[in-house]
NUKOLLUM-431898 format. One record per atom (N, C-alpha, C, O): x, y, z; residue in one letter; residue number from 1; atom name. Coordinates in steps of 0.001 Angstrom, whole numbers. Layout:
REM residues N
       xx       yy       zz  type  seq  atom
        X        Y        Z     a  NUM    CA
...
//
This chain:
REM residues 204
       xx       yy       zz  type  seq  atom
   279709   121389    71273     x    1     N
   280989   121028    70785     x    1    CA
   280785   119909    69766     x    1     C
   280051   118981    70104     x    1     O
   281363   119891    68531     x    2     N
   281178   119072    67523     x    2    CA
   282481   118345    67247     x    2     C
   283346   118934    66599     x    2     O
   282710   116995    67730     x    3     N
   283990   116450    67597     x    3    CA
   283972   115689    66197     x    3     C
   283256   114713    65971     x    3     O
   284731   116184    65414     x    4     N
   284887   115439    64125     x    4    CA
   286166   114815    63834     x    4     C
   286278   113718    63287     x    4     O
   287123   115550    64218     x    5     N
   288625   114963    64099     x    5    CA
   289374   114913    65499     x    5     C
   289377   115977    66117     x    5     O
   289904   114004    65991     x    6     N
   290485   113881    67122     x    6    CA
   291645   114839    67375     x    6     C
   291872   115287    68499     x    6     O
   292357   115132    66322     x    7     N
   293544   116099    66333     x    7    CA
   293036   117496    66622     x    7     C
   293879   118346    66905     x    7     O
   291775   117830    66584     x    8     N
   291293   119066    66771     x    8    CA
   290886   119271    68254     x    8     C
   290737   120401    68718     x    8     O
   290722   118206    68938     x    9     N
   290139   118363    70326     x    9    CA
   291045   119130    71263     x    9     C
   290561   119970    72022     x    9     O
   292453   118851    71239     x   10     N
   293178   119591    71958     x   10    CA
   293411   121172    71668     x   10     C
   294152   121837    72392     x   10     O
   292809   121657    70694     x   11     N
   292782   123023    70156     x   11    CA
   291626   123667    70828     x   11     C
   291615   124897    70790     x   11     O
   290708   123099    71401     x   12     N
   289480   123575    71876     x   12    CA
   289607   124059    73389     x   12     C
   290277   123414    74196     x   12     O
   288966   125166    73715     x   13     N
   289130   125729    74977     x   13    CA
   288570   124746    76260     x   13     C
   289038   124808    77397     x   13     O
   287614   123945    75894     x   14     N
   287085   123142    76782     x   14    CA
   287508   121646    76921     x   14     C
   286934   120843    77657     x   14     O
   288509   121385    76179     x   15     N
   288966   120054    76149     x   15    CA
   290702   120159    76327     x   15     C
   291386   121006    75752     x   15     O
   291172   119216    77153     x   16     N
   292606   119271    77197     x   16    CA
   293007   117718    77253     x   16     C
   292321   116863    77813     x   16     O
   294203   117484    76600     x   17     N
   294997   116202    76750     x   17    CA
   295907   116082    77929     x   17     C
   296470   117115    78292     x   17     O
   296126   115015    78555     x   18     N
   297013   114783    79440     x   18    CA
   297872   113479    79218     x   18     C
   297298   112409    79015     x   18     O
   299264   113569    79258     x   19     N
   300037   112464    78960     x   19    CA
   301146   112348    79994     x   19     C
   301730   113329    80454     x   19     O
   301400   111086    80330     x   20     N
   302644   110914    81143     x   20    CA
   302980   109421    80887     x   20     C
   302246   108448    81062     x   20     O
   304301   109464    80418     x   21     N
   305005   108176    80018     x   21    CA
   305704   107561    81136     x   21     C
   306553   108215    81741     x   21     O
   305431   106386    81461     x   22     N
   306154   105646    82456     x   22    CA
   306321   104243    81902     x   22     C
   307002   104056    80894     x   22     O
   305709   103246    82546     x   23     N
   305910   101911    82232     x   23    CA
   305176   101469    80982     x   23     C
   304445   102289    80427     x   23     O
   305319   100096    80429     x   24     N
   304648    99729    79280     x   24    CA
   303227    99482    79463     x   24     C
   302479    99419    78488     x   24     O
   302797    99333    80691     x   25     N
   301253    99342    80940     x   25    CA
   300623   100703    80967     x   25     C
   301221   101565    81611     x   25     O
   299587   101000    80408     x   26     N
   299032   102276    80488     x   26    CA
   297581   102311    80873     x   26     C
   296795   101388    80656     x   26     O
   297255   103573    81527     x   27     N
   295820   103738    81777     x   27    CA
   295410   104855    80846     x   27     C
   296153   105763    80475     x   27     O
   293992   104664    80471     x   28     N
   293343   105809    79691     x   28    CA
   292116   106168    80203     x   28     C
   291364   105323    80688     x   28     O
   291802   107498    80135     x   29     N
   290368   107985    80388     x   29    CA
   290263   109088    79390     x   29     C
   290644   110242    79589     x   29     O
   289679   108604    78229     x   30     N
   289396   109716    77123     x   30    CA
   288012   110276    77094     x   30     C
   287727   111219    76356     x   30     O
   287152   109709    77885     x   31     N
   285855   110355    78151     x   31    CA
   285799   110955    79586     x   31     C
   284795   110864    80292     x   31     O
   286933   111567    79962     x   32     N
   287134   112108    81199     x   32    CA
   286511   113471    81403     x   32     C
   285917   113995    80460     x   32     O
   286607   114081    82576     x   33     N
   286065   115326    83052     x   33    CA
   284732   115283    83224     x   33     C
   284210   114475    83992     x   33     O
   283896   116364    82348     x   34     N
   282513   116332    82827     x   34    CA
   281696   115279    81922     x   34     C
   280472   115198    82034     x   34     O
   282364   114541    81092     x   35     N
   281577   113470    80456     x   35    CA
   281239   112282    81089     x   35     C
   280048   112008    81233     x   35     O
   282272   111396    81563     x   36     N
   282042   110160    82389     x   36    CA
   282883   110456    83736     x   36     C
   284041   110097    83949     x   36     O
   282138   111107    84497     x   37     N
   282766   111757    85690     x   37    CA
   283497   110686    86496     x   37     C
   283169   109505    86611     x   37     O
   284623   111356    87072     x   38     N
   285627   110564    87878     x   38    CA
   286427   109496    87225     x   38     C
   287256   108887    87902     x   38     O
   286272   109245    86107     x   39     N
   286927   108307    85334     x   39    CA
   288475   108760    85178     x   39     C
   289404   107981    85391     x   39     O
   288633   110003    84814     x   40     N
   290022   110468    84804     x   40    CA
   290701   110427    86137     x   40     C
   291882   110090    86230     x   40     O
   290054   110726    87056     x   41     N
   290632   110569    88514     x   41    CA
   291138   109265    88633     x   41     C
   292336   109112    88869     x   41     O
   290365   108281    88499     x   42     N
   290678   106830    88682     x   42    CA
   291935   106547    87838     x   42     C
   292940   106071    88366     x   42     O
   291881   106832    86566     x   43     N
   293044   106468    85618     x   43    CA
   294196   107202    85990     x   43     C
   295249   106579    86125     x   43     O
   294168   108498    86189     x   44     N
   295352   109301    86576     x   44    CA
   296146   108796    87764     x   44     C
   297348   108531    87721     x   44     O
   295324   108681    88882     x   45     N
   295933   108243    90123     x   45    CA
   296398   106858    90229     x   45     C
   297431   106583    90840     x   45     O
   295592   105888    89594     x   46     N
   296006   104513    89675     x   46    CA
   297397   104461    88759     x   46     C
   298350   103814    89193     x   46     O
   297476   105037    87701     x   47     N
   298723   105167    86943     x   47    CA
   299826   105726    87652     x   47     C
   300926   105185    87545     x   47     O
   299660   106850    88438     x   48     N
   300804   107490    89122     x   48    CA
   301285   106353    90302     x   48     C
   302469   106106    90530     x   48     O
   300277   105787    90923     x   49     N
   300593   104939    92183     x   49    CA
   301382   103783    91673     x   49     C
   302394   103404    92264     x   49     O
   300913   103180    90519     x   50     N
   301553   101827    89904     x   50    CA
   302711   102044    89134     x   50     C
   303419   101097    88791     x   50     O
   302973   103241    88825     x   51     N
   304156   103540    87895     x   51    CA
   303756   103337    86425     x   51     C
   304620   103162    85566     x   51     O
   302500   103360    86151     x   52     N
   301944   103183    84710     x   52    CA
   301913   104392    83853     x   52     C
   301899   105500    84388     x   52     O
   301901   104269    82610     x   53     N
   301686   105509    81749     x   53    CA
   300180   105918    81746     x   53     C
   299256   105194    82119     x   53     O
   300084   107089    81305     x   54     N
   298598   107550    81456     x   54    CA
   298420   108590    80186     x   54     C
   299274   109371    79768     x   54     O
   297174   108404    79720     x   55     N
   296551   109304    78639     x   55    CA
   295252   109633    79085     x   55     C
   294465   108730    79367     x   55     O
   294927   110858    79185     x   56     N
   293560   111483    79466     x   56    CA
   293145   112584    78408     x   56     C
   293920   113367    77859     x   56     O
   291833   112499    78233     x   57     N
   291212   113463    77253     x   57    CA
   290085   114087    78095     x   57     C
   289038   113461    78255     x   57     O
   290265   115257    78617     x   58     N
   289316   115777    79725     x   58    CA
   288456   116882    79063     x   58     C
   289005   117801    78457     x   58     O
   287214   116803    79167     x   59     N
   286219   117803    78740     x   59    CA
   285748   118552    80050     x   59     C
   285551   117984    81124     x   59     O
   285609   119762    79842     x   60     N
   285229   120714    80913     x   60    CA
   283902   121532    80622     x   60     C
   283427   122286    81471     x   60     O
   283356   121352    79429     x   61     N
   281976   122009    79279     x   61    CA
   280864   121339    79929     x   61     C
   280775   120125    80117     x   61     O
   279978   122279    80272     x   62     N
   278712   121734    80941     x   62    CA
   277847   120680    80279     x   62     C
   277153   119885    80912     x   62     O
   277951   120737    78819     x   63     N
   277267   119955    77929     x   63    CA
   278324   119249    77136     x   63     C
   278439   119568    75953     x   63     O
   279199   118226    77694     x   64     N
   280135   117592    76990     x   64    CA
   279566   116608    75849     x   64     C
   278438   116117    75874     x   64     O
   280490   116408    74884     x   65     N
   280011   115593    73740     x   65    CA
   280656   114198    73885     x   65     C
   281863   114036    74062     x   65     O
   279735   113189    73793     x   66     N
   280249   111813    73723     x   66    CA
   280531   111364    72294     x   66     C
   279672   111357    71413     x   66     O
   281843   110976    72125     x   67     N
   282199   110457    70744     x   67    CA
   282500   108989    70871     x   67     C
   282931   108497    71914     x   67     O
   282258   108305    69772     x   68     N
   282488   106802    69843     x   68    CA
   283970   106512    70131     x   68     C
   284832   107279    69703     x   68     O
   284299   105356    70888     x   69     N
   285694   105150    71156     x   69    CA
   286540   104865    69775     x   69     C
   287734   105122    69626     x   69     O
   285734   104326    68875     x   70     N
   286672   103976    67683     x   70    CA
   287080   105136    66964     x   70     C
   288047   105024    66212     x   70     O
   286436   106347    67087     x   71     N
   286830   107528    66432     x   71    CA
   288267   108026    66904     x   71     C
   288959   108738    66176     x   71     O
   288677   107603    68180     x   72     N
   289955   107924    68660     x   72    CA
   291139   107567    67664     x   72     C
   292163   108250    67656     x   72     O
   290997   106662    66967     x   73     N
   292139   106135    66034     x   73    CA
   292048   106652    64741     x   73     C
   293019   106566    63989     x   73     O
   290926   107218    64357     x   74     N
   290680   107627    62973     x   74    CA
   291784   108778    62656     x   74     C
   292430   108748    61609     x   74     O
   291933   109672    63516     x   75     N
   292804   110731    63336     x   75    CA
   293617   111157    64583     x   75     C
   293533   112325    64964     x   75     O
   294314   110366    65166     x   76     N
   294778   110572    66449     x   76    CA
   295865   111587    66666     x   76     C
   296756   111769    65837     x   76     O
   295764   112280    67864     x   77     N
   296795   113436    68181     x   77    CA
   298182   112842    68274     x   77     C
   298471   111647    68208     x   77     O
   299047   113939    68448     x   78     N
   300421   113582    68582     x   78    CA
   300635   112745    70055     x   78     C
   301330   111735    70162     x   78     O
   299925   113356    71100     x   79     N
   300136   112831    72434     x   79    CA
   299534   111329    72317     x   79     C
   300151   110410    72857     x   79     O
   298545   111123    71738     x   80     N
   297912   109850    71686     x   80    CA
   298880   108959    71031     x   80     C
   299243   107937    71611     x   80     O
   299334   109274    69843     x   81     N
   300262   108543    69057     x   81    CA
   301522   108110    69876     x   81     C
   301928   106948    69883     x   81     O
   302123   109160    70585     x   82     N
   303190   108754    71566     x   82    CA
   302722   107832    72565     x   82     C
   303483   106906    72848     x   82     O
   301538   107916    73192     x   83     N
   301063   106872    74165     x   83    CA
   301076   105573    73513     x   83     C
   301701   104669    74067     x   83     O
   300478   105350    72420     x   84     N
   300460   104077    71800     x   84    CA
   301627   103321    71259     x   84     C
   301712   102108    71066     x   84     O
   302578   104330    71032     x   85     N
   304004   103839    70527     x   85    CA
   304695   103232    71746     x   85     C
   305522   102327    71635     x   85     O
   304329   103761    72902     x   86     N
   305032   103341    74183     x   86    CA
   304458   102037    74831     x   86     C
   305215   101110    75120     x   86     O
   303139   101979    75049     x   87     N
   302443   100962    75743     x   87    CA
   302267    99676    74999     x   87     C
   302025    99675    73792     x   87     O
   302389    98544    75727     x   88     N
   302016    97293    75228     x   88    CA
   300630    96747    75705     x   88     C
   300053    95881    75047     x   88     O
   300112    97252    76831     x   89     N
   298878    96848    77261     x   89    CA
   298295    97965    78024     x   89     C
   299002    98755    78650     x   89     O
   296924    98041    77974     x   90     N
   296239    99120    78482     x   90    CA
   295055    98787    79315     x   90     C
   294493    97697    79212     x   90     O
   294647    99767    80189     x   91     N
   293319    99687    80956     x   91    CA
   292698   100898    80588     x   91     C
   293298   101947    80821     x   91     O
   291482   100919    79997     x   92     N
   290711   102055    79725     x   92    CA
   289547   102115    80737     x   92     C
   288842   101135    80976     x   92     O
   289380   103365    81338     x   93     N
   288430   103565    82407     x   93    CA
   287263   104369    81781     x   93     C
   287391   105439    81186     x   93     O
   286116   103706    81999     x   94     N
   284729   104380    81514     x   94    CA
   283785   104520    82459     x   94     C
   283965   103877    83493     x   94     O
   282826   105191    82375     x   95     N
   281574   105387    83116     x   95    CA
   280316   104928    82340     x   95     C
   280173   105280    81169     x   95     O
   279339   104096    83005     x   96     N
   278265   103747    82313     x   96    CA
   277079   103717    83353     x   96     C
   277315   103711    84562     x   96     O
   275781   103696    82839     x   97     N
   274698   103616    83645     x   97    CA
   273642   102818    83071     x   97     C
   273184   103142    81976     x   97     O
   273172   101731    83738     x   98     N
   272178   100806    83301     x   98    CA
   271365   100657    84649     x   98     C
   271951   100455    85712     x   98     O
   270075   100759    84567     x   99     N
   269242   100702    85827     x   99    CA
   269455    99239    86574     x   99     C
   269563    99159    87798     x   99     O
   269494    98274    85831     x  100     N
   269641    96857    86309     x  100    CA
   271067    96577    86718     x  100     C
   271309    95539    87333     x  100     O
   271998    97403    86430     x  101     N
   273482    97110    86706     x  101    CA
   274158    98146    87496     x  101     C
   275343    98414    87295     x  101     O
   273477    98718    88355     x  102     N
   273958    99922    89160     x  102    CA
   275128    99570    90164     x  102     C
   275807   100438    90714     x  102     O
   275290    98252    90342     x  103     N
   276513    97706    91246     x  103    CA
   277195    96729    90454     x  103     C
   277680    95786    91079     x  103     O
   277328    96750    89284     x  104     N
   278146    95895    88436     x  104    CA
   279359    96699    87614     x  104     C
   279208    97604    86794     x  104     O
   280420    96190    88007     x  105     N
   281581    96658    87136     x  105    CA
   281979    95729    85953     x  105     C
   282254    94545    86153     x  105     O
   282001    96251    84809     x  106     N
   282252    95392    83648     x  106    CA
   283466    95500    83116     x  106     C
   283960    96588    82821     x  106     O
   284110    94248    82933     x  107     N
   285574    94207    82316     x  107    CA
   285574    93674    80944     x  107     C
   285620    92453    80790     x  107     O
   285531    94401    80015     x  108     N
   285556    94098    78556     x  108    CA
   286967    94214    78025     x  108     C
   287957    94199    78757     x  108     O
   287000    94323    76778     x  109     N
   288332    94312    76020     x  109    CA
   288849    93035    75585     x  109     C
   288209    92058    75973     x  109     O
   289895    92821    74843     x  110     N
   290352    91651    74148     x  110    CA
   291311    90905    75197     x  110     C
   291370    89677    75143     x  110     O
   291967    91519    76027     x  111     N
   292739    90831    76995     x  111    CA
   292147    90225    78100     x  111     C
   292149    90852    79159     x  111     O
   291606    89045    78044     x  112     N
   290735    88299    79042     x  112    CA
   291594    87864    80246     x  112     C
   291101    87866    81374     x  112     O
   292845    87498    80032     x  113     N
   293766    87318    81201     x  113    CA
   293755    88395    82146     x  113     C
   293458    88209    83326     x  113     O
   294070    89530    81671     x  114     N
   294220    90710    82426     x  114    CA
   292838    91079    83137     x  114     C
   292825    91396    84326     x  114     O
   291797    91032    82448     x  115     N
   290371    91171    83002     x  115    CA
   290217    90273    84260     x  115     C
   289859    90780    85323     x  115     O
   290483    88942    84155     x  116     N
   290453    88154    85186     x  116    CA
   291341    88516    86404     x  116     C
   290932    88371    87556     x  116     O
   292483    88957    86126     x  117     N
   293569    89309    87062     x  117    CA
   293018    90453    87828     x  117     C
   293064    90429    89058     x  117     O
   292427    91591    87099     x  118     N
   292012    92761    87854     x  118    CA
   290778    92364    88685     x  118     C
   290679    92789    89836     x  118     O
   289859    91588    88164     x  119     N
   288613    91345    88766     x  119    CA
   288952    90554    90234     x  119     C
   288271    90792    91232     x  119     O
   289927    89720    90250     x  120     N
   290323    88970    91475     x  120    CA
   290525    89837    92533     x  120     C
   289989    89659    93626     x  120     O
   291441    90991    92224     x  121     N
   291829    92033    93228     x  121    CA
   290666    92896    93624     x  121     C
   290549    93216    94807     x  121     O
   289745    93322    92672     x  122     N
   288625    94231    92825     x  122    CA
   287640    93641    93783     x  122     C
   287169    94265    94734     x  122     O
   287342    92345    93462     x  123     N
   286314    91664    94348     x  123    CA
   286677    91679    95806     x  123     C
   285794    91912    96631     x  123     O
   287813    91466    96152     x  124     N
   288168    91462    97435     x  124    CA
   288130    92986    98043     x  124     C
   287791    93157    99214     x  124     O
   288443    93929    97315     x  125     N
   288462    95131    97876     x  125    CA
   287123    95804    97888     x  125     C
   286898    96592    98807     x  125     O
   286213    95588    96983     x  126     N
   284904    96096    96825     x  126    CA
   283841    95013    96833     x  126     C
   283205    94776    95806     x  126     O
   283636    94366    97932     x  127     N
   282657    93162    97918     x  127    CA
   281217    93464    97720     x  127     C
   280421    92559    97468     x  127     O
   280824    94808    97835     x  128     N
   279504    95268    97594     x  128    CA
   279030    95218    96042     x  128     C
   277858    95203    95665     x  128     O
   280107    95197    95278     x  129     N
   279903    95244    93884     x  129    CA
   280296    93951    93210     x  129     C
   281190    93226    93647     x  129     O
   279609    93700    92156     x  130     N
   280037    92487    91268     x  130    CA
   280859    92939    90114     x  130     C
   280787    94058    89607     x  130     O
   281670    91947    89729     x  131     N
   282717    92293    88672     x  131    CA
   282629    91256    87551     x  131     C
   283095    90124    87677     x  131     O
   282037    91675    86492     x  132     N
   281692    90661    85319     x  132    CA
   282822    90615    84392     x  132     C
   283254    91630    83845     x  132     O
   283313    89425    84207     x  133     N
   284380    89211    83237     x  133    CA
   283870    88249    82133     x  133     C
   284616    88032    81178     x  133     O
   282737    87699    82191     x  134     N
   282078    86865    81006     x  134    CA
   281463    87788    79954     x  134     C
   280482    88503    80157     x  134     O
   282106    87701    78870     x  135     N
   281643    88708    77823     x  135    CA
   280267    88565    77384     x  135     C
   279614    89499    76919     x  135     O
   279808    87295    77550     x  136     N
   278284    87065    77246     x  136    CA
   277438    87778    78057     x  136     C
   276336    88149    77653     x  136     O
   277896    88034    79300     x  137     N
   276946    88760    80308     x  137    CA
   277289    90136    80380     x  137     C
   276831    90761    81337     x  137     O
   278027    90751    79531     x  138     N
   278250    92230    79306     x  138    CA
   277462    92594    78099     x  138     C
   277518    91961    77044     x  138     O
   276662    93733    78322     x  139     N
   275907    94204    77121     x  139    CA
   276886    94404    75783     x  139     C
   278044    94814    75865     x  139     O
   276344    94110    74772     x  140     N
   277385    94037    73392     x  140    CA
   278038    95443    73250     x  140     C
   279218    95505    72904     x  140     O
   277337    96556    73497     x  141     N
   278030    97709    73123     x  141    CA
   278943    98228    74172     x  141     C
   279481    99329    74055     x  141     O
   279141    97382    75287     x  142     N
   280043    97766    76370     x  142    CA
   281142    96782    76506     x  142     C
   281913    96870    77461     x  142     O
   281280    95749    75520     x  143     N
   282264    94680    75506     x  143    CA
   283637    95146    75259     x  143     C
   284603    94690    75871     x  143     O
   283722    96134    74286     x  144     N
   284967    96778    73999     x  144    CA
   285839    95835    73168     x  144     C
   287029    95651    73425     x  144     O
   285148    95209    72094     x  145     N
   285882    94241    71317     x  145    CA
   286307    94741    69900     x  145     C
   287098    94117    69193     x  145     O
   285729    95897    69550     x  146     N
   285935    96365    68255     x  146    CA
   287629    96512    68151     x  146     C
   288281    96950    69099     x  146     O
   288224    96103    66921     x  147     N
   289516    96238    66610     x  147    CA
   290134    97737    66653     x  147     C
   291303    97947    66976     x  147     O
   289198    98775    66284     x  148     N
   289607   100116    66449     x  148    CA
   289305   100837    67843     x  148     C
   289609   102019    68006     x  148     O
   288743   100134    68763     x  149     N
   288737   100600    70075     x  149    CA
   290114   100742    70654     x  149     C
   290971    99868    70519     x  149     O
   290298   101834    71286     x  150     N
   291693   102172    71938     x  150    CA
   292200   101036    72742     x  150     C
   293398   100752    72744     x  150     O
   291213   100299    73505     x  151     N
   291727    99243    74388     x  151    CA
   292323    98191    73782     x  151     C
   293035    97439    74449     x  151     O
   292117    97984    72419     x  152     N
   292579    96867    71621     x  152    CA
   293770    97221    70615     x  152     C
   294203    96398    69809     x  152     O
   294247    98496    70736     x  153     N
   295323    98875    69870     x  153    CA
   296718    98378    70240     x  153     C
   297460    97855    69407     x  153     O
   297042    98557    71497     x  154     N
   298485    98088    71841     x  154    CA
   298704    96481    71585     x  154     C
   297744    95715    71494     x  154     O
   299898    96106    71493     x  155     N
   300283    94737    71058     x  155    CA
   299537    93726    71839     x  155     C
   299067    92751    71251     x  155     O
   299377    93888    73203     x  156     N
   298756    92983    74040     x  156    CA
   297320    93262    74414     x  156     C
   296754    92690    75345     x  156     O
   296729    94222    73595     x  157     N
   295305    94789    73814     x  157    CA
   295160    95293    75273     x  157     C
   296124    95839    75809     x  157     O
   293990    95129    75932     x  158     N
   293808    95463    77330     x  158    CA
   292366    95180    77834     x  158     C
   291688    94279    77338     x  158     O
   291944    95937    78781     x  159     N
   290757    95725    79473     x  159    CA
   289882    97129    79478     x  159     C
   290425    98193    79776     x  159     O
   288656    97054    79168     x  160     N
   287929    98169    79134     x  160    CA
   286972    98176    80441     x  160     C
   285969    97465    80503     x  160     O
   287374    99038    81469     x  161     N
   286719    98844    82851     x  161    CA
   285653    99737    82775     x  161     C
   285936   100930    82674     x  161     O
   284409    99377    82804     x  162     N
   283191   100224    82791     x  162    CA
   282644   100358    84513     x  162     C
   282320    99398    85213     x  162     O
   282652   101637    84884     x  163     N
   282224   101760    86284     x  163    CA
   280896   102240    86465     x  163     C
   280579   103238    85819     x  163     O
   279995   101674    87284     x  164     N
   278644   102174    87308     x  164    CA
   278555   103421    88148     x  164     C
   279487   103729    88891     x  164     O
   277430   104167    88049     x  165     N
   277321   105500    88848     x  165    CA
   277426   105412    90372     x  165     C
   277868   106365    91014     x  165     O
   277026   104285    90955     x  166     N
   277112   104139    92385     x  166    CA
   278594   104113    92765     x  166     C
   278889   104520    93888     x  166     O
   279498   103705    91994     x  167     N
   280865   103670    92457     x  167    CA
   281405   105028    92379     x  167     C
   282180   105427    93248     x  167     O
   281031   105798    91351     x  168     N
   281639   107015    91153     x  168    CA
   280865   108270    91964     x  168     C
   281357   109399    91950     x  168     O
   279821   108024    92553     x  169     N
   278934   108909    93216     x  169    CA
   279192   109016    94763     x  169     C
   279234   108026    95493     x  169     O
   279356   110279    95186     x  170     N
   279595   110525    96610     x  170    CA
   278282   110603    97253     x  170     C
   277549   111575    97069     x  170     O
   277951   109596    98016     x  171     N
   276479   109635    98636     x  171    CA
   276406   110707    99823     x  171     C
   275375   111310   100121     x  171     O
   277422   110834   100347     x  172     N
   277471   111894   101483     x  172    CA
   277391   113315   101091     x  172     C
   276782   114128   101786     x  172     O
   277981   113628   100014     x  173     N
   277922   115026    99448     x  173    CA
   276868   115166    98310     x  173     C
   276538   116238    97804     x  173     O
   276414   114011    97998     x  174     N
   275321   113966    96862     x  174    CA
   275794   114661    95632     x  174     C
   275205   115642    95178     x  174     O
   276949   114103    95054     x  175     N
   277429   114691    93819     x  175    CA
   278496   113559    93260     x  175     C
   278849   112566    93896     x  175     O
   278872   113871    92121     x  176     N
   280108   113020    91427     x  176    CA
   281276   113386    92148     x  176     C
   281647   114532    92403     x  176     O
   281868   112226    92481     x  177     N
   283273   112431    93192     x  177    CA
   284157   113288    92217     x  177     C
   284180   113166    90992     x  177     O
   284883   114183    92977     x  178     N
   286007   114974    92503     x  178    CA
   285454   115970    91410     x  178     C
   286207   116340    90510     x  178     O
   284279   116365    91469     x  179     N
   283622   117130    90395     x  179    CA
   282783   118318    90865     x  179     C
   281780   118124    91552     x  179     O
   283191   119594    90493     x  180     N
   282374   120754    90927     x  180    CA
   282503   120933    92392     x  180     C
   281502   121428    92910     x  180     O
   283475   120657    93182     x  181     N
   283658   121102    94553     x  181    CA
   283162   119828    95423     x  181     C
   283140   119919    96650     x  181     O
   282773   118660    94774     x  182     N
   282317   117477    95351     x  182    CA
   283540   116736    95845     x  182     C
   284466   116612    95043     x  182     O
   283666   116228    97059     x  183     N
   284925   115477    97558     x  183    CA
   284816   114051    97024     x  183     C
   283837   113627    96409     x  183     O
   285879   113375    97308     x  184     N
   286177   111986    97058     x  184    CA
   285431   111002    97712     x  184     C
   285529   110963    98939     x  184     O
   284632   110117    97089     x  185     N
   283913   109021    97818     x  185    CA
   284970   108051    98215     x  185     C
   286016   107914    97580     x  185     O
   284662   107386    99281     x  186     N
   285625   106323    99922     x  186    CA
   285893   105148    98954     x  186     C
   286988   104588    98912     x  186     O
   284766   104775    98121     x  187     N
   284971   103620    97257     x  187    CA
   285703   104059    96131     x  187     C
   286174   103149    95449     x  187     O
   285916   105192    95766     x  188     N
   286762   105608    94618     x  188    CA
   288376   105431    94986     x  188     C
   289224   104977    94218     x  188     O
   288586   105882    96294     x  189     N
   289975   105665    96710     x  189    CA
   290219   104122    96884     x  189     C
   291322   103653    96606     x  189     O
   289273   103390    97307     x  190     N
   289482   101829    97378     x  190    CA
   289784   101285    96088     x  190     C
   290699   100467    95996     x  190     O
   289014   101697    94904     x  191     N
   289160   101283    93645     x  191    CA
   290566   101546    93159     x  191     C
   291233   100654    92634     x  191     O
   291012   102779    93336     x  192     N
   292378   103242    92782     x  192    CA
   293400   102378    93473     x  192     C
   294323   101859    92844     x  192     O
   293241   102230    94717     x  193     N
   294301   101434    95375     x  193    CA
   294246    99903    94971     x  193     C
   295288    99257    94860     x  193     O
   293141    99408    94779     x  194     N
   293131    98051    94304     x  194    CA
   293591    97770    92916     x  194     C
   294254    96783    92596     x  194     O
   293185    98719    92113     x  195     N
   293783    98656    90643     x  195    CA
   295312    98719    90722     x  195     C
   296036    97936    90107     x  195     O
   295759    99700    91519     x  196     N
   297191    99914    91491     x  196    CA
   298020    98593    92006     x  196     C
   299083    98233    91499     x  196     O
   297424    97991    92995     x  197     N
   298051    96636    93456     x  197    CA
   297832    95681    92445     x  197     C
   298705    94841    92230     x  197     O
   296809    95692    91808     x  198     N
   296564    94613    90718     x  198    CA
   297691    94801    89575     x  198     C
   298346    93844    89162     x  198     O
   297844    96008    89141     x  199     N
   298901    96263    88178     x  199    CA
   300261    95972    88608     x  199     C
   301042    95476    87796     x  199     O
   300635    96233    89825     x  200     N
   301908    96054    90274     x  200    CA
   302182    94442    90297     x  200     C
   303323    93992    90188     x  200     O
   301113    93678    90438     x  201     N
   301367    92199    90580     x  201    CA
   301252    91575    89157     x  201     C
   301351    90363    88965     x  201     O
   301044    92460    88206     x  202     N
   300944    91913    86657     x  202    CA
   302231    91844    86102     x  202     C
   302903    92876    86094     x  202     O
   302713    90753    85615     x  203     N
   304027    90616    85003     x  203    CA
   304260    91496    83752     x  203     C
   303701    91175    82703     x  203     O
   304998    92508    83803     x  204     N
   305234    93261    82491     x  204    CA
   306427    92685    81752     x  204     C
   306773    93163    80672     x  204     O
//
């Protein structure tokens, strides 16, 4: 699949958009489905539990295409425009893999107050992981600081939450959580619950 224009994605048989408008805080997972596995599950359910808005872009192909985050804004779809016209602050959920960071959750994006707030909740819920809020300690390409990155489009910008593979992987069933018949790993439920609690405690 060759993604050149974002408005064409929802016309493809192996890609679908998901949109739910609720509060002025939004969750996004635009590398969802078979691309960055379990990220859409986290965003969708955390949004539902916390009463937040949600936008997902879900790929179902066995060989999904990874497109740059900044491309989302170049020619955005109707649903994405609706989402951005409504939310004031956003949390984008991503997956990444670095050999030396398999147990590190990275919190990038321009809203550093929200990053610190989320990390405080997540550290208590998932003590076996580290939660990095210092931008200097986050690899440059994962910091989410570009002005065209969707995490920075709303008026109050937001947090780019990068989840390592160990958090999204179901060790008992040896596969990605909620993908291809694989069940939900316990730590994914814990992450969703903790994110939801953090958002409910954030003053909108």
